[in-house]
N, C-alpha and C positions, 0 to 999 in steps of 0.2 A: 525726422521721418525716415522710414526704412529705405533700403537700397532699391528694390524693385517697386517703385512707387506706382507704376502703371497698374500693377495687380493688387498690391496691398498698400496703397498710398496712405490710407488711414486705418486699415484693419487692425494693425498691431496695437493701436491705442483706442480705437472706437469701443472695444470691449470694456474699457475703463470708464465709459461715460454713463454708467448706471446710476440710478437714483441712490442717494446715500441713505439707504434703509438698513434693516438689520442683517441683510444678507443678499445673495444673488442666486441666479438659477444654475450656477455651476454644480450645485449639490454640496457646497461647503459653506457652513454657517459659522461666522466668527462671533462667538459669544465670549464675553469678558472672562478670562481664565481666573482660577483662584490663586491667591498669593499666600504663602506660608513662610514667615520670616524673610530670608533673602532669596528664596527660590520661587519662581513662577513657572507653572506647568500648564500646557494646553494640549488639546487634541481634538480632532474633528474627523468625521466620517460622512460621506455623502454619496448619493447616487443620482443619476439623471438618465432618463430614457426618452428618445425622440423618434418620431416617425414623420417622414416627408409627406406633405399634403398634395404635391404635384407629382404625378407618376407618368409624365410624358416620356416616351422612350427616347433615349439619346440618339443623335444622328448615327447612321449605320457604321460609319468609319471612325467614330469617336470612342473614347474610353467609356465603359459603363460606370455607373455611380451607385453609391449606397442609398438605401431608402430607410434602413433601420439602424439605430445606434443606441448603445448602452454604455455608460461610463460610471466607474466607481473610483473614488479618491479617498485617501486617508493621509493624515499628517499628525505627528506628535512632536512636541518640542519642550525645551526648558530654557529658562533665562535665570542664570545663577550669578549673584553678586558675591564674588570671592573675597574682595576686600574693597577699601575705599577707592583704590586705583585700578581695580581689575574686575571685569565683567565678562562672562562667557554665555553665548547663545548657541544652541544646537537644535536643529530640526531635521526630521526624517520625513520623506514624502514617498507615497506609493500611488500608482495609477494603473487601473485595468480598463481596457476598452475593447468592446466587441461590436462588430458591424456586419451587415449583410445587405445584399442587393434585393431587388424585387422578388417576391415569393421566397424569400430567405435563401436565395442562391449565393454562392461564393462566401460562406460565413468565415470569419476570421477574428482573431483576438490578439492582443499584445499586453505585456506586463512590463512595467518600469518601476524601479525603486532608485531613489537618489537622495542626496542631501538637499535640504532647502537652505535657509539661511543658517550658517554655522560659522561663527566668528568670535574673536576675542577683542574686547575694548580695553585699551590702555589709557587711563586718564592721567596724562602727564601735566606738569605745571602750566604749560602754555599750549599744549596740543592734545586733542582727543584723537588717538590713533586706533584704527580698526583694521584688523587683518583677518581674512577668511572669506567664505561664501557670503555675499551680501548684495543688497539692492542699493544703488547710488542715484537718488533722484536729482535731476537738474531741471531748472526752469520753474516758472510760476504756476502754470496750469497743471494740476495733478494728472489729468487725463490726456491732454493733447500737446503738451510742451514739446516742440520739435528738438530742443536741446537734450531731452531726456532719452539718450540713445546708447548709453554704455552697456546696458544689459540686452541680451537677445530676447525675442518674444516667441511664445509658442502659438503659432498661427493656426494650429489645429483646433483651437478652442472656440472659434467663431467670432462674430462681430458684436453681438448685442447681449447674449445671455451668459457670457463667460465671467467668472470671478477674476478681478484684476490680479489677485495673488497667484492665479494659475497661469495667466498670460505672461507676466514678467518672470524671467528666469534668473535666479541669483548666479553671480559669477565670482570666482576667486579674485580678490582685489586687495590693494592696500589703499586705505583712505585716511587722509589727515584733515583735521578741521580745527580752526582756531580763530582768534581775534587779533587784529593789528590796528590798535586805536579804535576808530568807529567802524572799521571794515571787518566783516566776517569773511573768512576765506575757506575754500575747500579744494583739495587736490586729491585726485584719485588715479591709480594706475591699475589697469587690468592686463596682466602679463600674458595670459593664454587665451587664444581665440576660441570663442564658442559661437556658432552660427545660430540663426533662427531655426526653429523646428517647424516643419511644414509637410503637407502632403502635396505631391505633384499631380496626381490624378485619382479619380475614383471616389473621393470623399466629398462631402458637402463643402468643406473648406479648402478643397484642392485648388492650387494656383491655376491649373488648366481645366476649365470647365468644359463640358461637352459641346456647348454652343460655339466654341471657338473653331471647331472643325478640324482640329489636329488629329491625325490618325492615331488609332488606339495602339499603345505599346504592346509588345508581346505579353501574353498572359503569364502572370507570375503565380507561383504557388501561394495559397493564402497564408501559409506558415512563415513566409519570408517577405511577403509583399511590403508590409509596413516598415520592416527593418531596412529595406533597400531604397525606398523612395527618396529619402533626403540625400542620398549619395548619387542619384542618377544624373544630376546636372553638373556637379562639381568635378573638376579635374585636378585642382591644387588648392591647398589651404595655407594660410600664413604659418610659418614655422613656430613650434612650441618651445623655442629657446628661452622665452621670457623677455627677449630684447626687442621684439617687434609688436608690442601690445598697444592697447588703447589708452589714451591719456585725456583727462578732463581737469580743467581749472575753472573755478567759479569764485567771484567776489560779490558781496552783498553789503548794503548799507541802508540805514534808516535816514530818510530825508523828509522832514516834516511828517505828513500822514502817509507817505509812500515808502514802501520797501522796494528799493531798486537793486538791480544786479546785472552782471554781465558774465559770459562764460565762453570758453573755447574748448572744443572737443575734437580730437583727432582719433579716428577709429577706422577699422576695416568694416566695410559694408557687410551686413549680416545675412544677405541673400546672395547667392552666386550670380555673377554677371556672365551670361552665356553668349559666346560668339560662335557661329556656325561657319564651316567652310562654305565658300560660294556655291559649290555644286550641291551640297546638302541643303543649303538655304533654298536653292531653286526647287528641290523636291518638296520641301515643306510648304513653300508658296503654292506649288501646283496642287498639293493635296488639300490645302485650305480652301482653294478656289474650285475644287472639283474637276481639275483638268488632268488629262493624261500626260505624264512627263515624257520628255524626249528619251527614247530608249538608249541612246548613246550615253547620256548623262547618268541614267539609272545603272547601266552596266559599269560605267567608270566608278561610281560610288561603291557598287558591290565589290569590284576588284580591289579598290583601295581599302575597304573594310576587311576583306579577306587577307590582305597583306599586313594587317595590324596597324594601319595608319589611323591616327586620331583625326577626326573630322570636326571636332568641337573643343572648346575650352570653357571651363567654368571656374572663375577666380573671384576673389574678394578684394577689389581695389580699395585703396585708402581714401577717406573722405574727411573734410574739415568742416566744422560747424561753428560759426561765429554768431553769438546770440546776445540779446538784451531782454530784460524782464522787468516787470513792475507789478505790484499788488497793493491793495489798500482796502480798508473797510469803508463801506458807504451805506449808512443806515443798517439794515439787517442783512446786507449782502457783502460777500467777499468778491471784489473785482480783481481780475488778473489780466496781464497782457504779456505776450511773448512774440519776439521777432527773431528769426534765424535766417542767415544767409549762408549758403554753401556754394563754392565755386564749381563743384562737380557732384552731381547726383545722377544715378543711372535710372532712366525711364525705359519703357518698353515700347517699341514701335508696333504698328499693326501687323508686321511680318515677324513679330517676336524678336526683332533685332534690338540690341541695346543702344540707347541714345544717351550719351553723357552731356548734361546741360547744367548750367548754374540754376539755382532756384532760391526763391525767397518765400518764407512761410510766416504768416501772421496769425495769431490766435488771440481772440478776445473772449473772456469767459466771466460768468457770474454764478455764485453759489450761495444758497441760503446759509447764513452763518450763526443762526440761533437755534436753540432747542425748540422743536415744534412737532405737532402731529403731521404737519406738511413738511416735505423736503423737496427741493428742486435744484436743478443746475442747468445752465445753458452755455453754449459755446458757438462761436463762429470762426471757422478756419478758412483762410485764403491762401492758396498756393499760386505763385506766379513763376512761370518758366520762360525767360527770354531766350531769343536766338533759335526758335524752332524754324527749320527751313520750309520752303514752299512745298517740297516733296515729302516732308515728314509729317507724321501724325502720332501723337502720344496716346497710346491705346488706353481706353477706359476714361481718360481725362478729357479728351476732346471729341466732339462729334465729327463724323466723316466730312461734313460741310466745311470744317475749319481749314482743310487743305487748299492750297492754291496760291498762297502768298506768305512771305516771311512774317513772323508774328511773335508775340508773347502769348503763351498758352495760360489760361486761367482755370482754376478749380475753386469752387466755393462749396463748403459743407457746413450745414447747421446741425447741431446736436443738442438734444434736450432730454431731460428726465424729470419725472415728477412722481411722488408717491404720497399716499395718505394712510396713516396708521389709526386703527380703531380697536375697540374691545381691549383696552389696556395694552395696546400695541401688539396684541397677538395676531391680529389680522392686518395685512398690509396689501394695499392695491397700488400698483405702479405701472408706468408705461415709459419706455425709452424709445427714442426716434432719431433717425438720421435723414436729412433732406439734402439732396444735391440739385440745386435749382436750374443750372444751365442746361442739363439734359433731362430734367424732370424725373429723376429716379429718387426713390425713398425706401426706407426700411423702418419697421416698428416692431416692438416687442412688449405686448401687454402681459401682465403677470398678476396672479393671486397667490398670496403666501399666508399660511396659517401655522402658528406655533400651538400645537395641541398638547404639548407637555413641556416641562421646564427646559429640557435639553433636546427636544425633537420638533422639527418643523417640516411641513410638506408644501409643495408648490405646484401650480399648473400654469404654463406659459405658452406663448407662441412667438415665432419669428416669421415676419412677412416681408418679402422683398418685391418691389415693383419697379419697372422701367424698361427701356430698350435693352436688348441683349448685350450691347457693348457700352452701356453707361456704367458708372462706378458701382452703383448699388443694384441696378437691373441685371448686371452680370451674374448675380447669385440668385436670380428669381426662381430657378428650379429647386432651390433648397429651402423654401418656406416649409415650416414644420411646426408640429405640436409637441411640447415637452412636458414631462412630469418628473418629479423627483422627491427624495426624502433626505433630510439632513439631521445629523446627530452630533451634539457636543459630548465628547467623551469624558470630560471631567467637570 
């Protein structure tokens, strides 16, 4: 799980819980690319437009938010077998996004181009060595495995309608894989730090939603707002010397009908842990509660800022993940189980203060494992956080009534997806859902997708969020939306 679990405890992976159909609502359709001799080429282009269905004005002192959103994505790549012992993969990605507030106010757009997966595979006698930009999966559950943390996530893509390929960001790494008797082993090293990508305010997926009551930041010019947001919280990043990177080790073995495994990952958390100066923390608390601050404290903060003093720090502390996994076929279903313990994970308190706690995460999942017009997957995620103090509250994870005694905090999340294909699988009906039972919050995303040409498909979908404003899924309730899009396979 990611570092700021109180805000994005499962958002980074919930987008991967979609039904295993022909594509997803991100506007990018994965169609089997053509193969010619030893070269395989693919390309895809997609667009997605969304409009919020709830136009409640934000609180007067909170940041405004977008109501309209348009995204365009493109990618092209090639997989080349150069010899029996050498293979190269290269992919280029581009992304354009535009957004505006109500009545199309404050319009803005951004353009990004970058490498996707781009690596060389060296097939040595005992080791498969991969060097370059890549995805390094850990754990049994493809969507929710808590050990799967070596790559950052793009948290701007949403909870339910995002394509998993757009959420997981490849990183430069060296990965080795081989066999030692009956044991399969994997070792991976990510030398350079890459954080999660996120919006801090103003967007549907922003970490700080208007309902929190945090004062609006100074108005930024639309041409620079998106480029500045992900740097507003951080004050220091791990050095790019290559000597302070992330490391993952994994072993797996077949034991009867079970595939068993264990792993250890040490990494820098991918979201900054922000600590405020006590005087600044007091002002934030007063604003969130609608109280007038002490003028002396306000003057002190103004003078300290004018003197160039830093009143906050945003860093990326190191975290260790110790995990076990198991998977097996049972009839028509693939069953999987993940368990991860971390001695330190950063949560967020109700005053936005960081709370470092140990945490245990369990995931139990099942997926249809045979070819069928039907496709489905389900998962149950349990998070246990021991050692929560009587005066502490884990924001979004616990209800306000939990305060008052030392305790272990619990979070349960059920995720499911089902789809049905008809008309020679040109028409796909699907729905994805998340349910958080302890506070009664939920989210659902129904979708209709139709392939009207060999390489073209369109879709119409919706995202619906319900629950109390400070529950895990109800926190995003202002962002329910209707989405439509077009997808094209380029080759």
